[in-house]
N, C-alpha and C positions, 0 to 999 in steps of 0.2 A: 406504229409505222415503223418499218425498217428503214434505216437510213441509206441503204443501197438502192431502195425503191422510191425515194423521195427526191423532189426537186428542192434543193437547198444550195443556191450558188454562192457561198461564201467567199469573201475576198481577203486576201491577206494584207493588202495595202489599204490605207484609208484615201478614198478618192478625195482630189484636191478641193473640190467645189463645196465639200461639207465642213460648215463652220461650227456647229455645236455638236454635242455629245449624242444627242438622239439621232440626228442625221447621220452622222459618222456610223453609229453602231447598226442603225436600221440598213445602211448600205452594205456594210461589212458582213451582217448577218443574213444577208439574202432576203430582206423583208419587202424591199421595193425597188423599183427600178424607174428612173425618170424618163418620161415620155415627151415632155417638152417642159419648158419653164414652169414651174409650179403645179405641175401634173404628173401624177405617178401611177405606174401599174403596180398593184398589190400582189406580190409573189407569195406562194403558199403560206410561208410561215408567219408573214405579216397580216395575211387575210384571216388566218386563224386567230390571231389575237384581236383583230378588228371585230371579228364576229363575236369573240367572248365578251368584249367590251359592249357591244350592241344588244346582246342577250341580256346582260345585267340591266341596261337602261329599260329595255322592254319589261322585264320582270318588276321593276321598281315603279315604272309608271302605271302599269295595270294594277300592282298592289294598292297604288294611291287613287284608283278609280278612273283613270283616264283611259280613253279608247283609242286603240290603234286603227290607222289608216294609211293610204298613200295618195299623194297628190304628184302631178307631173313635174318634171324639170322644166319644161318650157311653159311659158305663161303668155297670155295676150296682154299687150302694152295698155289695151282699153281699160282693164281693171285697175292698173296703177295711175291712169289718167284721172280715174274717178277719184281715187283717195288723194290725188295730188302729189303722188311721189315720184311720178315718171321722170321728171325734169330735175327733181330735187336730189335724187339718190346720188348722182355723180358716175364718174367714169368708171367704178367698179363693177357697174351693171353692164353686163354683156347685151347689147342691143342687136338684134338681127331682124331679118325680113324673110317671110317664107316666099314660095314661087307665086303667090298671089300678091304680092307686094303688101301684105299685112305685117305690121309692126309686132315683133314678139322679143321675148327676153328669156334669157336662162336665169332661172330663179335664184337671187341671192337670199330671199326669205319668202314667206307665204302669208302674211297677213291678209292681203288682199283677196287671194284665191280662196282661203278658208272663209273669209266673211262672205264671199259670193255664195258659197256651199251653204254656209248657215242661212242667210236671208232666202235662200230657194227652197228650204225645207222646214224651217222653224218659224213659227209665228206666235207661240203662246208661252207664256212664263211657266206653264205646267211642264215644259219640256226642259226646263232649267233647273239646276246648274247643268253645263256640258262642257267636257273638255276633250278635245280631240288632238291627236298628235301623230307624227309619223317620223321614220328615220328616212332621210333622202339625200342624195348627193346635190350640193349646191356649187354656185360658180359666182365667185368675186374676183374681178379683173385686176389683182393687186399689181400697183406700178413696178414694185420690185419684190417679186416672190422671193422667199429666202428660208433658211432654217428647215428644209425638208417638209414634212407634213405639219409643221408647226404655222408656217405662213405660206400655205400653198394657194393656188387659185381655185382648184376643185378640192371639196372636202366634204365629208359625210356628216350630217348633222341630225340630231333629233330636235324638232321644233314642235312645240305644243300651244294651243290656244284655247283659253278658257272664255266662256260666254255666261253671264251671270245677270241677274235681274236688277241689281244695284251694287254700289260701292262696297259695302260690308260683305256681300257675298263674294264679289270678286277679289277682295283681299284676303279671304279665307282661301281660296283658289291660290293666291300667291304664296300664302303661309304653307299650303299643302305642298306645293312645288318645291319650296325651299327645304321642307323635310325629306321630300323623296330624293332630292338630290345630295343631300348629306348622306343619306343612307347608300345611295348609288356610288358615290365617291369612296366611301370607306370599304364597300365591298371589292372595289378595285385595288385596295391598298394605299389610297392617297388620303392627305389631309387637304381639302379644299376649304379655305376661309371664305364665308360670305363677306364682301365688302361693299359698302354703299358706293354707287357709281353713277357715271352720266348715261343718260339715255340715248345719245347719239341719234343715228337717222332714224331708228325705230320709235323714238319718243318715249313718253312716260314719266310720271310724277314718282312713281316708286321704282326702284331697280336697284339689283344686288349682282354684283359680279362674283363669281367663284374663282379663286386664285389658288394655285399650287405654288409654293415657295421654291424658287429655283435661281441659280445665278444668272442663267440666260434669259430669265422672264423679260418680257417687253415692258412691264409696267413697273414703275416705282411704287411701292406699296408702304404703308404706315400702319402699325397696329399694336394693341396691347399683347404683349407676350404670353398673357394667361389664355389667350385664344388657342394657342397651340397645344394646351392641356386637354382640351374639350374633345370628347369622343361620343360619336352616337351610339355606338355599341349595338347590342341586341335588343335595346328598349322597344316595347311594342307601343305604336301610336294608331289612335283611331283616327283616321283621316277625315272622317266626318265629323270629328268633335273639334269646334271652333277653339275651346280653351286648350286642349292637349296641343294642337298645332301652333297656337299662339305662345305657349309655354317654350315650345322648342325654338321658335323665332327669337323670343327675348333672349334665351339662353345665349344662343349663337350669334347675336346681333347687338346686344346691350353694349358690349365693350368696343373700344374704339378700334375700327379698321376700315381704312379708306384707300382708295387709289388715288394716284396723283391728281386726277381731274377734279376730285371733290375734296382733297386733303385741306384742312383748317389747322394750321401750325398752332394757332393761339388755343384752339380746342383740344388739340393733341396734348399740349403742355398742361392744359388745366384738368384734363380727365385721366391722365395716364401718369402714374408715378414715374419718376426719371428712370428708375431701375428696370422699369417693364416697358419702356419705349423702344420699339424696334423699327427699323429701316431696312427693306429688302427689295429683291426683284420678285415678280410674280408672272406665273403663266395663266392666262384666263382660260377656263375650260367649261365654262357655262355662264348663263345670264338670264335673270328673269326680270320680267316688266310687267307693271300695271299701268295702261295708258287709257283707261276710262272709255269715253266714248269716241276716241279720235277717228277710228275706222268706221264703226257701226253709224256715225252721224252721216260721215261722208258718203256712206255706200248705201244707207237706208236699210240697215239691219235692226229692224224694230221687232218688239213683240207686244202682245196685248197683255196688259198686267191684271191683277186681281180686280181693280176698279173698272176694267173695261177700256181704259185708255191705252194708246200705244206710245212706246218710249224705246229710245235706243238701248241695245244691251251694253254692259260694261265688259270690257274685255281686258286680255292680258296675253303676254306671248313668253315662251320659256324655251330656252335653248341649251342643249350640251353638245360641245364638239366632241363627236364620237372619234373622229380620225385623228384630231388634234390630241385627245386624251392619250392616245397610244404614245406620242412623243412624249407629253408630259410625264408620264408614268417612267419613261427610260431615264428622262432628265432628273427625276426624283430618286431613281433606284437603279444604280449601276456602280460598277467600280473599275479600275484600270483594265480589268480583263474582259469586261462586257456588261452586258444586260444582267439585271437581277429581276425576274418577274415575281410580283406577288402571285400567290396561289390563286387568287380569283380570276386572273386574266391569263394565266400562263397558256402558251400553245399546246404544250404536252405535260401531262401531269408530273412525269418524272424522266429520266434518261437512264438508259442501261448501256453501261460500257463493258464490252468484252475484251479484257487484256490480252487474251491469245485466241483469236479468231482461227479456228480449224481445230483447236483442241476438243476432243470429243466430250470430255466432261463440262468444259466452260461453254460450249455450244449448246449442250443440253441444258445446262443450268439457266442461261439466258433465254433459251427458247421457253423454258418453263415459267420463267418470270414474266415474260412477255404475254404469254397466253393467260396467266393467272391474273395479271393486272387488267388486261382486256375483259376477263370475266367478270371483274369487279366494277365495270363501267368505266374504267379508267383508260386514258390514252398515253401509252408509254412511246418514247422514241428510243429505239435500239439502234446503237451504232455497231452495225455488223461489218463494217468496211475492214479491209486487210491492211490497216493503217498502224503506225506506232501508237503506244499508248499516249504520249504527249500530245499527238495531234488530235486524238479523240477528246482528251481532258480540255484542250484549248478550244475545240468546237463547242463543247458542252458549256464551258463558261462564257463564250462569245454570245450563244443564242439564250443563255440566262435560264434555263429550267430550274425550278426551285430545288429539287431534288435529284440526286444521281445516286444509282446502284452500281457498283463497280464490282466485277466477276471476274476472278483470276483462279488458275490451278492451285496456287499456295493456299489461297484463302478456302477454296472448297476442300482441300485435304483436312482443313480443321473444321470443316461444316459451315462457313460463314462467308458472308458477302459484306462489302463496306458501303454503308449508307451515309451520304455527305449532304449537309445543307449548303446550297450555294451562298445564301446571304451570310451565314456566320463561318462558313469554311470548315465547321467541326465534322468529324467523322466518327462513326462507331461501328463495330463488327457485330453482326447479327446472323442469325440462321436467315436463310431465304424466306422461310415462312414469316419470321418476326418482321423482317423488312417490309414484307407484303402487307401485314397488318399495320404497320406503323403509317405507311403511305395512304392506306385505306382511311385510318382515323384523321390524319391530317386533313383529307379532302372532304370528310363526312360533313363539315359545315359550310362547304364551298358549292 
């Protein structure tokens, strides 16, 4: 994309309403615009990152054997009355009436709707296990929306639901989700720590939240510092293997890690050596639940088992905050100049800066790099504006592309361009061909 043809409304000043880094930078980088309290329009740059995150989530869910679908944003209140949650959920639920005076709601989550789908089409244990998921906009009417996309009212979320014949099978689905989430977060350049948490309005005896450590986090967290050394890496896991998924679960959850709701100070001191005890703030970016037969019993989601008797299925739900992740990544990866995108989620793979727009050689070299990168399946952002170099560098730093190729007449006289890492700030002079090869190698694994 050529910047002169793109819509990138960057701001020089920080809007007064932005209280945290991610909100400030998303507004300044022209990624979002507030439509009303807690509700945002996603402008082109923000939308590109959102789609990158969504694609990673899709790929890892499908890798784990989960089946994508899509449910509506509006739901009938009757289903929620069946489960007993319609009156219990609280004022965060946006309740509305249609023109026929029927009670409807803008879905904050989908346990009831997915259970209704399941009970309408599945009646035998032979169709289990089954995990369905979707990525869809949700609405929760926060009393005081703040922090931009971190605490908005409308948000994009992946929510998945497993249906299993018994508790053991459902706990395998739980473990499988934990593994898939660890892989997803690492692909986004994040370390999200699974922490034992409270079930909240969804309920459940087993639940873990995934938290990214950041000073602006809403939750106080307590953990063993050894956890931050754990990496999922490139390991292959057979998602159908109970022992393999269980092994990963044990590795990442055996050490102490709790949110403030479940923290036990005595256990913390007993289990963790003093030198490894850590207290910090964390941003929740996902949560997994096993809640047994809570919804299937209430709504009659039963299957015929091997012995011919009918019994309610065991269920769990599993969510990832797709739009919230964008803010969390910025909170975890930025400096004073702007965002620093990890390669896995960057809106453009690299920036091209022309130091002397209108110079025949510089223009030709930039055009050549742009076409060659595009031919390799990469998306460059070419700053072809008639702006001074400082302004171009400031824009690139603000929007946070991981790599920048700088082209100028002096370098071209020596046959080189400059390749710069946004994260380290280090630059090196390379031939245009070598710079192209380096960028291609970097993204080969993403």
